[in-house]
C-alpha positions as CSV (number, residue, x, y, z in Angstrom):
1,M,0.0,0.0,0.0
2,A,2.9,2.4,0.7
3,D,4.1,1.9,-2.8
4,L,0.7,2.9,-4.2
5,A,0.8,6.1,-2.1
6,L,4.3,6.8,-3.2
7,D,3.4,6.2,-6.8
8,F,0.3,8.5,-6.5
9,G,2.5,11.2,-4.9
10,D,5.0,10.9,-7.7
11,A,2.2,11.2,-10.3
12,V,0.9,14.3,-8.6
13,Q,4.3,15.9,-8.5
14,R,5.0,15.0,-12.2
15,T,1.6,16.5,-13.1
16,A,2.4,19.7,-11.2
17,H,5.8,20.0,-12.9
18,D,4.1,19.4,-16.3
19,L,1.4,22.0,-15.7
20,A,3.9,24.5,-14.4
21,S,6.2,23.9,-17.4
22,M,3.3,24.5,-19.8
23,E,2.9,28.0,-18.2
24,G,6.7,28.6,-18.3
25,V,7.3,28.1,-14.6
26,D,10.4,26.1,-13.6
27,L,9.5,24.5,-10.2
28,A,13.1,23.5,-9.6
29,K,13.8,27.2,-9.2
30,A,10.5,28.3,-7.6
31,R,9.8,29.2,-4.0
32,P,8.3,26.5,-1.8
33,A,4.9,28.3,-1.7
34,V,4.8,28.4,-5.5
35,V,5.7,24.7,-5.7
36,R,2.9,23.9,-3.2
37,L,0.4,25.8,-5.3
38,W,1.3,23.9,-8.4
39,E,1.3,20.6,-6.6
40,A,-2.2,21.4,-5.4
41,R,-3.3,22.1,-9.0
42,G,-1.8,18.7,-9.9
43,L,-3.7,17.0,-7.1
44,A,-6.9,18.8,-8.1
45,L,-6.5,17.7,-11.7
46,H,-6.1,14.1,-10.5
47,H,-9.3,14.4,-8.5
48,L,-11.1,15.9,-11.5
49,S,-9.9,13.0,-13.7
50,A,-11.4,10.6,-11.2
51,G,-14.7,12.5,-11.4
52,D,-14.5,14.1,-8.0
53,M,-15.2,17.8,-8.5
54,A,-16.0,18.4,-4.8
55,E,-12.6,17.1,-3.7
56,A,-10.8,19.1,-6.4
57,L,-12.6,22.3,-5.3
58,K,-11.6,21.5,-1.6
59,V,-8.0,21.1,-2.6
60,M,-7.9,24.4,-4.5
61,A,-9.8,26.2,-1.8
62,H,-7.3,25.1,0.8
63,A,-4.3,25.9,-1.4
64,T,-5.5,29.4,-2.2
65,G,-6.7,30.2,1.3
66,G,-10.4,29.8,0.5
67,A,-10.2,32.4,-2.3
68,R,-11.8,30.0,-4.8
């Protein structure tokens, strides 16, 4: 089970880096807060792909301080 969690975490991180890269953001050089925001976007995208809009919205609300 730990391998599955690690694989999912890796997938979310890869998604975050891919999304950021599409927008011209290099997460290797970004501040930790910026990396966390992009990782939240990656996690939200995974929730959306699983059909869970409510969880995606919760992730983004938490990541943006409830601004969304």
